C-alpha positions in Angstrom: 13.9 -8.2 -32.5 11.4 -11.0 -32.9 11.2 -13.5 -35.7 8.0 -12.3 -37.3 6.1 -12.5 -40.6 6.2 -8.9 -42.0 2.8 -7.4 -42.6 1.8 -4.4 -44.6 0.7 -1.3 -42.6 0.7 2.4 -43.0 1.6 5.2 -40.5 -2.1 5.6 -39.9 -2.4 2.1 -38.6 0.0 3.1 -35.8 -1.7 6.3 -34.8 -4.2 6.1 -31.9 -7.3 8.3 -31.6 -5.8 10.1 -28.6 -4.9 13.8 -28.8 -1.1 14.1 -28.6 -0.4 16.4 -25.7 3.1 17.7 -25.4 4.3 21.3 -25.3 4.3 22.9 -28.7 7.7 22.4 -30.3 8.7 19.5 -28.0 11.1 17.0 -29.5 8.8 14.2 -28.5 6.6 14.9 -31.4 9.4 14.2 -33.9 10.4 10.9 -32.1 6.8 9.7 -32.1 6.6 10.3 -35.9 9.9 8.6 -36.4 8.7 5.5 -34.6 5.4 5.5 -36.4 7.2 5.8 -39.8 9.7 3.1 -38.9 7.2 0.4 -37.8 5.5 0.0 -41.2 8.9 -0.2 -42.9 10.0 -3.1 -40.8 6.8 -5.0 -41.3 5.7 -4.8 -37.6 2.3 -6.0 -36.5 0.3 -3.6 -34.2 -1.4 -6.7 -32.7 1.9 -8.1 -31.6 3.5 -4.8 -30.4 3.7 -3.5 -26.9 5.0 -0.1 -25.7 5.9 0.1 -22.0 6.7 3.4 -20.3 7.4 4.7 -16.8 6.7 8.3 -15.7 7.7 11.5 -17.4 6.8 13.5 -20.5 8.1 10.8 -22.8 6.0 8.2 -20.9 2.8 9.4 -22.5 4.0 7.6 -25.6 1.9 4.4 -25.3 -1.4 6.5 -25.4 -0.4 7.6 -28.9 0.4 4.2 -30.4 -2.4 2.0 -31.8 -0.8 -1.0 -30.1 -0.9 -2.7 -26.7 0.7 -0.5 -24.0 1.4 -0.1 -20.3 1.9 3.3 -18.6 3.6 2.0 -15.5 5.2 3.6 -12.4 8.3 5.7 -12.0 11.4 3.8 -13.1 9.7 0.4 -13.3 9.1 0.1 -17.1 12.0 -2.4 -17.5 10.6 -4.7 -14.8 7.1 -4.6 -16.4 8.6 -5.1 -19.9 10.5 -8.1 -18.6 7.3 -9.7 -17.3 5.5 -9.0 -20.6 8.3 -10.6 -22.7 8.6 -13.7 -20.4 4.8 -14.2 -20.4 4.6 -13.9 -24.2 8.0 -14.0 -26.0 6.3 -13.5 -29.4 5.5 -9.9 -28.5 7.6 -7.1 -29.9 8.4 -5.0 -26.8 9.5 -1.3 -26.8 10.5 0.5 -23.6 10.0 4.3 -23.6 11.8 6.2 -20.9 13.6 9.4 -20.0 16.9 10.4 -18.4 15.3 10.8 -14.9 13.0 7.8 -15.2 15.7 5.4 -16.4 18.8 6.7 -14.6 17.5 7.9 -11.2 14.7 6.1 -9.6 14.9 3.4 -12.3 18.6 3.1 -12.6 18.7 -0.3 -11.0 15.9 -1.7 -13.2 17.5 -0.3 -16.3 20.8 -1.9 -15.4 19.3 -5.3 -14.8 17.4 -5.2 -18.1 20.6 -4.4 -20.0 22.7 -7.0 -18.3 20.0 -9.7 -18.8 19.8 -8.8 -22.5 16.0 -9.0 -22.8 14.9 -9.0 -26.4 13.4 -5.5 -26.6 14.1 -2.0 -27.7 14.8 0.8 -25.1 14.4 4.4 -26.3 15.8 6.8 -23.7 14.7 10.4 -24.3 17.5 12.5 -22.9 16.7 16.2 -22.4 19.0 16.6 -19.4 16.1 17.9 -17.3 13.0 16.8 -15.4 10.3 18.3 -17.7 7.1 16.9 -16.2 7.8 18.2 -12.7 8.7 21.6 -14.0 12.4 21.8 -14.7 14.5 20.3 -11.9 17.9 19.0 -12.7 18.2 15.4 -13.8 21.0 12.7 -13.6 22.2 13.8 -17.0 22.2 17.6 -16.3 25.5 19.3 -16.8 27.6 20.8 -14.0 26.4 24.3 -13.5 22.8 23.7 -14.6 20.5 26.1 -12.8 17.1 24.8 -12.0 14.5 25.1 -9.2 16.3 22.3 -7.3 19.8 23.7 -8.1 19.4 27.5 -8.0 23.1 28.1 -7.7 24.0 25.5 -10.3 24.3 21.7 -10.2 27.5 20.3 -8.7 26.8 16.7 -9.8 28.9 15.0 -12.5 26.3 14.0 -15.1 25.6 10.4 -16.0 26.3 9.4 -19.5 23.5 7.1 -20.7 25.5 5.2 -23.3 28.4 4.7 -21.0 26.0 3.5 -18.3 24.5 1.0 -20.8 27.9 -0.3 -21.8 29.0 -0.6 -18.2 25.8 -2.6 -17.5 26.6 -5.1 -20.2 24.4 -3.8 -23.1 25.1 -5.5 -26.4 23.6 -2.8 -28.6 24.2 0.9 -27.9 23.2 3.7 -30.3 22.5 7.4 -30.4 20.2 9.6 -32.4 18.7 13.1 -32.4 15.0 13.8 -32.2 14.6 15.8 -35.4 17.3 14.1 -37.5 16.5 12.2 -40.6 18.8 9.3 -39.5 16.7 8.5 -36.5 14.5 5.9 -38.3 17.7 4.2 -39.5 18.9 3.9 -35.9 15.6 2.6 -34.8 15.6 -0.1 -37.5 19.1 -1.2 -36.4 18.0 -1.5 -32.8 14.9 -3.6 -33.8 17.1 -5.9 -36.0 19.4 -6.6 -33.0 18.7 -9.8 -31.1 18.7 -8.7 -27.5 18.3 -5.3 -25.8 18.6 -2.5 -28.3 19.5 0.7 -26.2 19.1 4.0 -28.0 19.8 7.4 -26.4 17.9 10.1 -28.2 18.9 13.7 -27.7 15.5 15.4 -27.2 15.0 19.1 -26.9 12.9 20.4 -24.0 11.7 23.7 -25.4 10.3 24.9 -22.1 12.9 24.0 -19.4 16.1 23.3 -21.3 15.8 24.8 -24.8 18.7 24.4 -27.1 20.9 22.6 -24.6 22.1 20.4 -27.5 22.4 23.3 -30.0 26.2 23.2 -30.0 26.0 20.1 -32.0 22.4 19.9 -33.3 21.9 23.4 -34.7 22.4 23.5 -38.5 25.5 25.8 -38.4 27.2 23.5 -35.9 26.1 20.1 -37.2 28.8 19.2 -39.7 31.7 20.1 -37.4 30.3 18.5 -34.3 28.3 15.4 -35.4 30.0 12.1 -36.2 27.6 9.6 -37.6 29.4 6.3 -37.4 29.1 3.4 -39.9 30.5 0.0 -39.4 33.7 -0.4 -41.4 33.9 3.2 -42.4 36.5 5.8 -41.3 35.6 8.0 -38.4 35.3 11.3 -40.3 33.4 14.5 -39.6 33.4 18.1 -40.6 32.8 17.2 -44.2 35.7 14.8 -44.2 38.3 17.4 -43.1 38.7 15.9 -39.6 38.8 12.4 -38.2 39.5 10.3 -35.1 42.7 8.5 -34.5 44.0 6.4 -31.6 46.5 8.0 -29.3 48.6 4.9 -28.7 50.4 6.2 -25.6 47.3 7.3 -23.7 44.9 4.8 -25.3 42.3 7.5 -26.0 40.9 9.0 -29.2 42.3 12.2 -30.7 41.1 14.5 -33.4 43.3 14.8 -36.5 43.2 16.9 -39.6 42.5 15.1 -42.9 44.2 16.7 -46.0 42.8 16.2 -49.4 40.7 13.3 -48.2 43.7 11.2 -47.3 42.4 9.8 -44.0 44.7 6.8 -44.1 47.8 9.0 -43.8 46.2 11.0 -41.1 45.8 7.8 -39.0 42.0 7.8 -38.9 40.6 4.5 -37.7 37.6 2.7 -39.0 34.5 2.1 -36.9 34.1 -1.4 -35.6 30.7 -1.8 -34.0 31.7 -5.0 -32.3 34.6 -3.4 -30.5 33.4 -2.6 -26.9 36.6 -0.7 -26.1 36.1 1.6 -29.1 32.5 2.1 -28.1 33.5 3.2 -24.6 35.9 5.7 -26.1 33.3 7.1 -28.5 30.6 7.7 -25.9 33.0 9.2 -23.4 34.7 11.8 -25.7 35.0 15.2 -24.1 32.3 17.8 -24.9 34.9 20.4 -26.0 37.1 19.8 -29.0 35.4 16.5 -30.0 32.4 15.6 -32.1 29.4 13.7 -30.6 29.3 10.1 -31.8 25.9 9.2 -33.3 24.4 6.1 -35.0 25.1 2.5 -34.1 28.1 2.7 -31.7 28.1 -0.9 -30.5 26.4 -4.0 -31.8 27.6 -7.4 -30.7 24.6 -9.8 -30.2 24.4 -12.5 -27.5 21.7 -14.9 -26.5 18.7 -13.1 -25.1 17.3 -13.6 -21.6 13.9 -14.9 -22.5 15.4 -17.5 -24.9 17.5 -18.8 -22.0 14.5 -18.9 -19.7 12.4 -20.8 -22.3 15.2 -23.4 -22.8 15.7 -23.8 -19.1 12.0 -24.4 -18.6 11.9 -26.9 -21.5 14.8 -28.8 -20.0 13.4 -28.8 -16.5 10.0 -30.2 -17.7 11.3 -32.7 -20.2 10.0 -36.2 -19.5 7.8 -35.0 -16.7 4.0 -35.1 -16.4 2.1 -32.2 -15.0 0.5 -33.5 -11.7 -0.5 -30.8 -9.3 -1.7 -33.2 -6.6 1.6 -35.1 -6.7 3.5 -31.8 -6.5 1.5 -30.7 -3.4 2.1 -34.0 -1.7 5.8 -34.1 -2.4 8.3 -33.8 0.4 7.3 -33.3 4.1 3.6 -33.3 4.7 1.5 -33.2 7.9 -2.0 -34.5 8.6 -3.7 -32.3 11.3 -6.4 -34.5 12.9 -6.9 -32.6 16.2 -9.6 -30.0 16.7 -8.6 -26.5 17.7 -8.6 -26.1 21.5 -11.6 -24.4 22.8 -11.0 -21.2 24.7 
C-alpha cells in the first residue's frame, strides 16, 4: 500500500472503453468487477495506479482498467512491476498473473518479488490449467489431470501457490474465490499491507477445467468445506460444528467436532495471522477431510524493498554534489594521442 490522499471515484471511473473479452462464464469477469468495486472504496487514484500483467487469460486485465498498465511478456510481470515501483515509488502497483505465468516460466521472478517485499499487490488467478493455450496442465494441476499435454493423466505433484509464497518469504498471504462476496475484503487487506500482498484467487475456467473447485465452492459444499479465517477468532467451519485443533504430537492441524458451540473444550485454536508456522499448516492442509483456508492467512509487515533502496540512495548521495565530468575522470584514465595505424 502507498501513503495516499483518498479521492472519490465510482466504479465507472475504473472501467476502460475496451470490450471485455473472456469466455462467457469465466471467473475473470467476477474478479475484474471485485477489483473495480474495491478501488473506489479504498480511495485509490486512477492516475496513480498501474496494473502489470504477464501472459495468459488473466493478463488481459490491464486493458479493462482505466489506469496505467503494462501487458508484458510471459512470467516477467514481477520484474517489470519492480522497475515501475523503483522508478516511481508513489505509484500503486498491482500485478495480475496466473498459475502458469507465475509458477512456471515466471516462478523465479515471483520468488524474488516476494522475498524482496516490494510494496505492491499480486493477484494470482489459479484455475489449475493453461487456458489461453487451450487446456494443457499447469504447475497447480492435480495428479491425474487429463489434458492435451497429459492424455493419460498428470503425474506431477501440484505446486501450492500460498505455500510457495510463504517459502519465498512473503509477508502477506491470502486466499479468495472469484465469485465470493468476501473477495473485496481480501483485496482491501492486501492493499492495506505495507509490502507485497499475495492473494491466490480460485478462478473457475469454464471451458477447460470447469468446476474443479466445486467440492468447496459449490453452494451445497461451501459451509462444510470453506474456512474463512479472521485474526483472533476461533478456526471454525461447517456452521460452527467443526473446528481445527493442534495435534501436539505430530505438530499438524486436526479436525475436531464442536458440541453446542463450546469450541474451547474441543481444543479449537484461534487464528493468529502473524504466526508463520500456523499459516504454513493452514495452506498445506490435505484436500480430503479438511476445509480450505480462505481470507487473510498471514500478515506480518516488514520494511519494503523500495523504501530500503530509497534510503540507501539517500545515504550514498548525502553531502555529495552531482558532477558528471568529475565522475567520468575518476580513477584510471588514458589519453590516446596516437593516430590509428594506416593499413
